N, C-alpha and C positions, 0 to 999 in steps of 0.2 A: 503494501500499500503504500500508496506516497499522499504528500500534504505537503501545503505550501500556510508556512508562517507569515502574519502577516504582521509589520511595523503600528506603529498605533496613528500615525498619520491615514495609516488605513493601505499603502504602497508595499508593491510582492515583496518578501523579502525572500530569506533560505529555504530549499527546499528541506523537509523532514523526513528521510525516508526508514519504512522498518526491515528488520536483520534481525532472525529468529527473534521476532517475539519483542526488538528493543528499536525505541526510536531515535534515530540518528541523525542529530543535524546535520545538514551539507554545507562545514565553514571549510572553507580556505584559511589557508594557516595566516595570513593576516585579516581576515574576517571572523576566527577564534577571538584573537586575542585580544582585537576589540573591542566584541561583546563581552568578551570576562571582566576587561577593564569598566567597560559601560555601566556592567549589572553595580561591581564596586563602588564607584562613585555614584549611586542612585540609590544603593542601598543604604552609605554610609550620609549621607545626605539625607534619606529620610528616618534612619533612628537619630541624626542633628536633631532636625526639625520635631520629630515626637519624643524625645527625650527619653528611647528609653534601651537595656539591652537586654532585650529578652526579644525572641524572636516572633515574632506576632501575640503580641502583648498588647492586650486591651486594642485591638490596630492598628497596633504597630509593626515597623516591618519584619518582611520574613524571608529568613535566609536560602540561599542557593548553592545547590550542589554541584558539578561538574562532573565529569565523567572521561577517563581517553579507554575509548573500548579495542583489544586489538581481537582475535579471535578465538585468544584464548575465554579472555572475559565471555565474547557472549558464547563461548562453548562451554563454560563453568554455567552461566544464566540460565543455560537454555535444560541443565540437569536439577540448576537449583532454583525452587520460586523463591524463595527467598533474595534472592540476588534479583532476578529476572525483576519480582515486586520495587527493586531499588531501584534497580534502573529504568523500567517505564514510569517511573514515580519523580523524580531528575528533573535540575532545571533544564537541563543540556546535557548532549550524549553527544563524542567526538568518537572521528575514525582513527584510532592510533595507527593501525599497524593499515597497511596497501595491501594483503589480503582481504580488507572489510571494504575497499575502496573496489576494488574488482567483481566484492562479492554487489557491492549497490548496485555498480553499474549495470552489473549481468541483471540483477531482479528487476531495477525501475531500467529498464533502456529509454523509455520515455521523457526521462528525465535531467536533466542538462548539472550533470555532477563534476565535480571539482576531481584531479587524475594524480591528485598526491593527495598522503593524508596528513594531519594535524599532531607531529608527532611529541608527545608527551617535555619533556628537556624545550624544545624551541619552543613550546608556549609557552612555556616556566621563563622558558630565557625572553620571549616577544614581550611576557606579559610585564617583569620585569622593567622589559625599558621602558617599558609606553607610561609608564607608572610613575618613572621620574620626574619630579616637580610635582605633581596632582599631590602630593599628600598621604597615598594612598599606604595603610600599612598591611607590611607582609611578615606573616607565621608562619615557619616550619615545623611542621608534627613528622615525627619517623625516624627512622635508620641508628644508627649511634651514637655514641656523645661525639669521635672520633669523627663520625663522614658530616652530621653535621658543624662542626668547627669548620673541615674544610670547606664546605660548603659555600656559608658563611660568607667567608674569606675570599673565595671566588666571585662570589656576590659580591660583595661591597665592592674587589679587583675590577668589577665590568659595569658598578652601574652604581657611583658614589652617591647620585643623588636621591637613589632607593632607601625607602626605611625599612629596616628588621626590626620590627617590634619585639619580637621575640624565635624561643625553638620548644622544642623537647623530645627529649627520646625516653617513647616510655620502655617498660622492660618488656619481654620476649615469655609474655605469657597473659594467659587471659585478665585483664584492671576490673578491682574490686571500683564498686557503684562508688564508693569512695572516690577514687583515685579517675574516675570520668569526671565527674564533679569536678577535682580537682582540676581537673585538667583543661575543664572548661573557662573555670572560671579563671587561669590563670591569660586566657586567650583573654576572655574580656576586662579582664583589671589592662590589659597591657593593649585596649582599642584599638586588634589585630580589624581588615577590612576584608581581606582574603587571606584562607587558611590553606598553603601545604601539607598536600596529605599523602606521605608514602611509609605506608604500611602493608604491601603486597597485597594482588588480588585474592581474596573479595573482602580483607579485612579492611583493607582502605574506604569502599566501597560503601563498607555496612558506614563507620565511622563518618568519613564525608557527610553521607545522608542522617545525620543523626545529630549530628556539630551545627548544621544547615537548619535544623529545627528547631532544638536551641536557642540562638543567637544569629539573631542581623548580619551575617558573615558569606563570603563568600567560598568558597573549602570546593578545592579541586585534588582528585584523587588522581597522583599522578603519578606513582609506581615507582621506576626505578631509576625517575629524573636527579633521585637526590644522587644518589652515584655514579650518571653519569658524569653530571656538573660539575660533583665534586672533584672527577678524577680516580675514584676509589675503584673502578669498574670499565671495564675497557668497550667503546661503540663497534658498530659493526659498520665495515666500509659504506660509504653512501654507494656505492655501486649495488651492495647486499639486500640495504635499504630499501630502493627505488625496486630490489628487481624480487621485494619479498620475500627474503633470503635473511634475513634479522634474526629470525628463530635459529636455524642453521645455524648463525653464528657463536646463540647466548647458548645454544648446546653444546657446539661446542667447547666455552668458556666452559662448561658446569653440566658436563650430565649427570651426574649423578642424581644433580638436585631436578633437575628440566628436562630431564627424558618423559618421564612421564606425561608430564605437560604438554609435550608436542606428540608421543607418537598416540596419545587418547585425545589431544585435545583437538589438535587441528584435524584428525582425525572426525571426530564429532560435528566438527564446523563445518568442514566438507560437506558431510549428507547432512549435515541442516538448514547448510544452501541448496545443496539439492532438492530437498522434500518441500521447499518453499518456494521454490523456482517451481515445478510437477504440478501442487498441491493449489498456490495460490500468485499466479503469474498478473504483473504489477498491471495494475489500472492507468491510463495516462491520464482522465480525469482524478480534480485535484479540489480536496473541498479543506478550506483551513480548520485545523484545531483548536480548542481552545488553550492557549499559548500567551502564556505573562504577560500583559497589557509593553512592554520595551523589547518585544523581542524583536532581532535585527535591527533596532535600531540607537540612534549614541555614533558617534565614531564610525569614521567610513572606512549561534548554538551553536588449609589450616593456613594458619598468616603466614606470612612469609616476607626477607627480608625487601627483596627485589622483586616486582611483577615480572 
């Protein structure tokens, strides 16, 4: 199914297409970054005007969760109802994997879609760059203290005018209700506008949704971007990324940790795409869904360490 969002002024916006039951907004790399920055600015203004630090409190501003979806994420959602619900109720899902881009082009041939993915590390760097001088405050949640320290050094080096409000490296275990509340209180106390969540799929997706439900902030489940930008893990060469072979590179780097993910996840993703193509051929007609009023407007949408 293909839908087209609309801006507040009623002009056509970015297509939203279904891939394995998940609505994926077909943003370009630049469009996705501008969407996140615009949403964060809008949320901050609404929060300041309302004077509330609680999401949706007495008519106050709501938070927004953004998810970077690759083939593994969608394959996992295909068999995990809880993750599927999280992604289907998200503010914005983006095609993080090149195979997801190709699948959408196959499934929605009547719709003009971008030819390149929105890569998590690129999105993070682009948003940091665009946010310089805006006063937007960033918070980093996930990874190890060592990776977080290296990540903050690198971000400050590249974007000296960006504002890093704080960071948190949670322990490698399920957190207690008190620890989760303390985490939220720290984000609130530091006045964060954008929370980058790097906890591994699916935990990061669930936590991003929980935080955006509790706080008027934009949360972005960004996966292995922390490690890549910090330099603690190598990225695949550009030709492998563009050819949809990043998974093969990462499998070669971490075979013991990732072999199950790619062996079964890739097969399930391909099977799901084939099933969707056979059972639900994409219609060319478009009907605008019930999306947030600022869609497309503004500036020209078990735990692992790395996604």
